[in-house]
N, C-alpha and C positions, 0 to 999 in steps of 0.2 A: 470229499471227493478224493483227496490225496490217499486216504486210507483205502478206499475202494479200488483205486487203480493199482496199488501195490498188492492188494490181496488177491486179485484175479489170477495172475500167473503163478503166485506162490501156492495158492490152493490147488491149481491144476497140477503143478509139479508134485505136490504131496499126494494127490489122488493117483497120479500115474505110478509113483513109487509103490504105493500100497497095493496096486493091482498087478504088479510084476512087470509092467511095461518098461521099467527102467532098471531091470536087474543088473544090467552091465554098466550102469553109471559108475563113474569113478568116484573115489573118496573126495576129490577136489570139488566135484559138483555138489555132493552132499554138504560139504563144509560151506560152500557158497550159499546154498539154500538156507542153511542154519543161520548164517550171518544176516541174510535178508530178512528172515523171520524176526530175529532179535532187533534189527533196525526198525522194522515195521512196528514192533511192540514199543520201542522207545519213542518213535514218532507219535504213535497214538497216545502214549502217556503224556508227552509234551503238549500235544494238542488239547488233551483233557485239562491239564494244568492251566494252559493259557485261557481256555474257555471259562474255567472256574474263576480265574483271576479277573477276567473281563466282567463276569457276572457280579463278582463281589464289588468291583469298582462301580459298575452301573447301579447296583443296589445302594452303595454308600452315597453316590451322587444323588440318587433319587431321594434317599432318606434326608440328606442335607437340604435338598431343594424343598422337600415337603415341610421340613421343620421351619425353614426361613419363611416360606409362604404362609404358614399358619401364624407365625409371629406377626408378620406384616399385616395379614388380614385382621388379626385380633387387635393390633394397635390402631388400624384404620377404623375398625368398627367402634372401638372405644372413643376415638376422636369424634366420629360422627355423632355418637350418642351424647357426648359432652356438648358438642355444638348445638344439637337439637334441643337439649335441655337448658341451653344458655350458659353452661358452665365454662365453655371455652370458645374462643373465636370472636369475630367481629359482629356487632349488631348495631342497628340504627333505629332510634326512637324519635317520634315527632309529636309535637302539639302545634296546631295552627288554626287560626280563624281569620276570616276576611269577609267584610260585608259593606254594603252601601246603605246609609240611613238618610232618608229624605223627608222633608216636611211637606206640608200641604201645598207650598209654593214650588215644589220640585227642586228645592235647594237643600244642600247638606245642612244638618242641624247638630247641635250638641247632643251628646249621649254618653252612654257608658253606665255601669253600675254605681259609679261614684259621682254622678252628675248633681246630686242635691247638695245643699249647704252642709249637711252632715257628712258628706262624702270625704271631706278633708280630715275628718276625725275617725274614719273607718266605717262610716255608716253607709253600707252598700244596699242597693235595691235590686230587684230581679233583673237579670241580664238579657233574657229572651226578647228579641226585637228592640234592643236598647244599646247595640254596640256599633260604632261607626269606624272602627279601626281595623288595621291588618297587623296581626302579631303572629310570629312563628318562632318555634324552638326546634333546633336540630341537635339531637344528643347522639354522640358517637361513643360507643363502648367497645373495649377490647378486653376479653376475659382470658385468663391463662390458668392452667392447672399443672402442677409440678409433680415429679415422680414421688415426692414424699407426702403428697396429698394436699399441700398448701395451694391456695387459690389467690389470684390477684385480679383486681378490676381497675382499669384505667378509663376515665371518663372525661370528655370534653363536651361542653354545651355552648352552642351559639344561639343568640336570640336577637330578634330585631322587631321593632314596632313602629308604625306610622299611622297617621290619621288622614293622609292624602289618598285620593283615589287615582292619582296619576300612575302611569306605568313606571316612571322613574322618579325617585324621591331623593332630592339633594340633601335632605335633612335626616336621612335614615340614621338610626342610632344602633348600629350593629354592636353587640357586646359579647364578650366571652364571659358567661355567667358562672360556668363551673369548669374547673380543671383540678382533678385530684386522683390519688391512687388509694386503694383500699385492699388490705390483706386479710384473709380469713382462713380458718381451719389450719392454723399454724401448729405443727406437731410439737413444738416446744412449749406451747401454752397448755397448762394443766390446771386442775382444780377449778376455781371459780372462773378462770379465764379460758377453759377448754374450748368453748364455742364462741369466744370473743373475736371481734375483728377490729383492726386499727386502721386509721386513715389520716391523711394530711393533704392540705391544699385548699382550694376555693370551691365551695359547694353549697347546695341546699341541704339542710339536715334531713336525714333519711326519714325521721319521724314527724315531719310536718304533715298536717292534714287540713282539709279545706271544706267549704260549702260551695260546691261547684256552681249551683244555681245563682249565687250572688257574686261569683268570681272573687271570693274572699277566703283567705285562710283563717282557721281558728287560731293557728300559731304559725309564724313564719320565721324560722331561725336560719340565718345564712351569713356567709362571710368567708374569711380566710383563716384557717387555723388547723386544729388537729383534734382527734378524739378517739374514743374506744366504745364499741357497741357490745351489747349482749353479755355482760358479766353476770353470771348466775350466782347471786349473793346468798340465796336461799332457795328452797324448793319452789316457792311461789313468788320469787322476787328477782326480777331481771332489771339491770341497771346500765345506764350509759353516762359517760362523762365527756365533755368537750370544752374547748376554749376557742371562741370565734373572735376575730377582730374586724371592725368596720371603721370607716373614716368619716369624721366631721371635717370636711375640708373647705378652705376659703370662706370661713364665716367671718362676718364683720366684728372686729373687736370694739369699734366705736361706730354706732349707727349714724352719727353725724359726719363721719369720714369713712364712707364705704370702701374706699381704696385700701384702708388699713385692715388687712386680713391675717388670719392665723389658721392653724389646723391642729387637730388632735386625733387620737385613736379611741374608738369606743370598743371596749372589751366585754365579752359576755362569757361568764363561766357557768356552765350548765350541768345539772344533775337531773337525769330523766329516768323515772322509775316506773316499772309495770308490776302490778299485782293482779294477775288474771286479766279481767277486762278493764281494770282501773289503771289510770295513768296519773302520776303526780310528778310535776315538773317544777324545779326550783332554779332560779337564775339570779346571779349577782352581776351587776353592771357597773363599770367604771369608765371614766373618760378624763384623764389627767388634764388639768388646766382648762377644762370646758367652762368652769365658773367665770373665766375671763370674758366669755361671750356676753355681749350686751344685747338682750332680747327685747329691750324697750321698756318704757314705764318704770325705769330704775330697777328692773329685775335682772338678776344674774341667773345663768343657766346652771343646771345641776351637774355635778361631776361624778355622780354615782346613783345607784338605785337598786331596787329589789323587785322581783317578779315571781309569781307562782301561778300554777294552773292545776286544777283537778279535772280530769276528764273520764268519761265512761264510753267505751266502744261496744255498743250492743249488737248482738247477733240475731235480733228480732225487731219487729216494728213496735217499739216501746212495750214489749211483752204482750201485745194484742194479736199478733199474727206473724206470718213470715215476712222477712225483709231485714232491714238494718236501721240503726240509729246511732247518732253520736251527740253527746252533750258535754259542754265544757264551761267551767267557771274560772275566770281569770282575774287577777288583781295585781296592780303594780304601783310603786311609789317612785318618785324621782324620775330617773331615766327609764325605769321600768313601767311608767305610766303609759307608754306606747305599748299596749299589751299584745298586739299582734306582731308587728314588724320589730322584733327585739333589737334594741340598739340603733334604730334607724332615725330617731328624732332627737337632735341635739338641742332643741329650744325649750325643752321641758324644765320646769323649776324644781328646786329641792322639795318643795311642798306638794308637787303635783301628785295626784292619785286618781286612779281609774279602776272601775270594776265592770267587767263585761260578761254577759251570758249568751251562749249560742247553742242552738240545737237544731237538728234536722233528722228526718226519717225518710225511708223509702219503702214502698210496698205496692203490691198489686191489689186493687179493689175487686177486679174480676180478671179472668184470663186475658182480656184485651185492654183493660184500663189500669193505669198506674198513676201514683201520686207521690210527690215529694214536698211535704210542708216544711217551713223554716221559721224559726223565731230567733231574732238577733238584736241585741240591745246593749247600751253602755251608758254609765253615769261617770262623769269625771269633774274635778274641780281643781282650782289653783293650778291649772295646766300650764298656762303661759304667763299669766299675771295673777297676783293675789286677788281672790274674789271672783274669778271667772268660773262659770258652771256650764256644762254641756250635757244634755240628755237626748238620746235618740233611741227609737225602737222600730225595727222592721219586721213585718209579717209578710210572708210570701208563700206561694204554692205553685208548683209546676205540675200540670196534669197532662197526660198523653193518652190518646186512643189509637191503638194499633189496628188499622183497618185492613191492610193487606200485608204480604211479606215485605213489601218495599215502600209502604206509605203509611204515615200516621199523622194525626192532627194533634198539635201541641197547643196548650193554653197556659198562660201564666198571669196570675193576679198578684200585685205587689203593693204594699202600703207601708208608709213610713211616717212616724210622728217625730217631730224634733222641737226642742226648746233650747235655744242656744243663746248664752249670755257671755260674750267674749270680754266684757268690761273694757272696751276700747282697744283691745289688742289688734295691731296691724290694720287699724282703720275699719274694723268689722263692727257691725251693728247687731244689737240684740233682736232676735226674731223668734217666732214660734209658729208652728202650723203643720199642715199635712201635705203629703205627696202620695199620689196614687197612679198606678199604671195597669192596664190590661192589654194582653197581647194574644193574638191568634196567629198560629204559624203552621200552615201545611208543610209537611216535612217528608223528604224522600231520602232513602238510604238503601244500601245493598241488601240489608236484612234487618228487620225490626227485632225487638226482643230484649228489652231491658233498658235501664237508665244509662248504661255505660257503652252502648253500641254506637260506634262511630266508624266511618265518617257519615255526615249527613248534610243535605242541602235544604235550606229553608227559604220560603218567602213568608213575609209577615206584615201585619198591620197592628199598630199599637196606638192606644189612646191614653194620654197622660194629662193629669190635672193636679194643681197644687194651690195652696193659699198664696194670694198675691203678696202678702207681707214678706214672704221668703225672698222675693226679688231684691229686697233692701239689705240683705246680709252683707254683701261685699260688692263693690263697684265693678271689679275686674273678674268676677266669677260668672259662670254661665247664667246664674239666676239674676245677675245684675245687668245683663246685656239687653240692649234695645230689642224689642220684638220677642224676647224670650218670656212668653206668658203661658199660663195654664190653659187647659181645655184645647189641646191640639192633637191632631193625628200625625202619625209618621208611618212611613212605609219603607220596605227594603228587602234585600236578599242577603243571605249569609251562608257560608260553609264553615263547618267545624270538623276538624280531623284530629284523631290521635291514634297512635299504635306503638 
């Protein structure tokens, strides 16, 4: 606008002069017009320079804003992707079960997969329609990823279990079962350690694996310590090392004077090796001064032991069709004779030895029928006193028929044979016999479709029977209780959740 206002009179004056209308104009007038033209030119040039500068500033600002916005978007997208993949951020995992188990008289009854006399030795039976407890695990995870590519995991696990059906349990046993940190993809790790991760704290070992239908681990390694995972020692050889500590606390030094107690630490040094689908685990156990423990009958407890496991993790149903299977053979001596819960039993003798075999498989028989058979057994001797012998074998199968998207019928048959000769240990009597259980469980879930789909809500009816001789095993055990006899029905409801 400024340029246009100045130009209008100037252009008119120039036109008048060129047409001869201003022939008599003085030299001063011409000089003034010239100066006005020069001023207009300078002003126009200044305005152009200012406009150009303003445009350059706006462009620079826009470029800067665009660059920052792109960086921010890229960073936020990467963070969201890491969180979605579980590589960064907070996550919450849960396992929980809760159920009511009633007998024919509508009263609570004993139950659980370890209810038989062999249960104290690890002899589990089928758990469907056989659990009277409430148990919950809450796992809090926080994952971080750093600019150099390193990752960190911090985990805390809380767990609680109770057998009361009350809404408030004064005897609740809330525990902190895991607290540890684990670092992986460390850029300074090279060679065999390039993909290795290190950890320290209290934890369940990452490579534990179980038979869910019996609520029994093949192997359960846990405690407080440190370790390293995933060392690549050869093209087909991946290895882990760890040291776990557990406690044998407040054990009686003198059984005649139970107030005289001591404690010691149980240490487990582990080498866990994978060769393709094969796994070979070797454990050395020690517990300083544990031999001072008096376990009765003039026996002293072991202060060391050895344990090994060979396992195969199959990616088919025993090579017969689609599905999966696992099989493991375990053997231990001394403190290693507790072949599942490593380092958890301080009463074992130096001469104790045990051998256990476990296997299970999963497959679909038809598009709507699936089955999971289990074989699980152990032989042990000189376990707690010289000359004791224990044998047990469990055969079990879980069968399910998926009827609708939200409903299936589950069935479980479980059988256990046991021949137990404790040789007087802890007042126990020699018994042998059979236990059997059959369960029918109509089951509801948000979506059917596999062995590991949870949550689910079940109602069930179970029939159990066993050899009456088993009631004589131990006075204070379930099988020694008044009224705990074979040939009985039980009923109940249960929910099971994990995510």
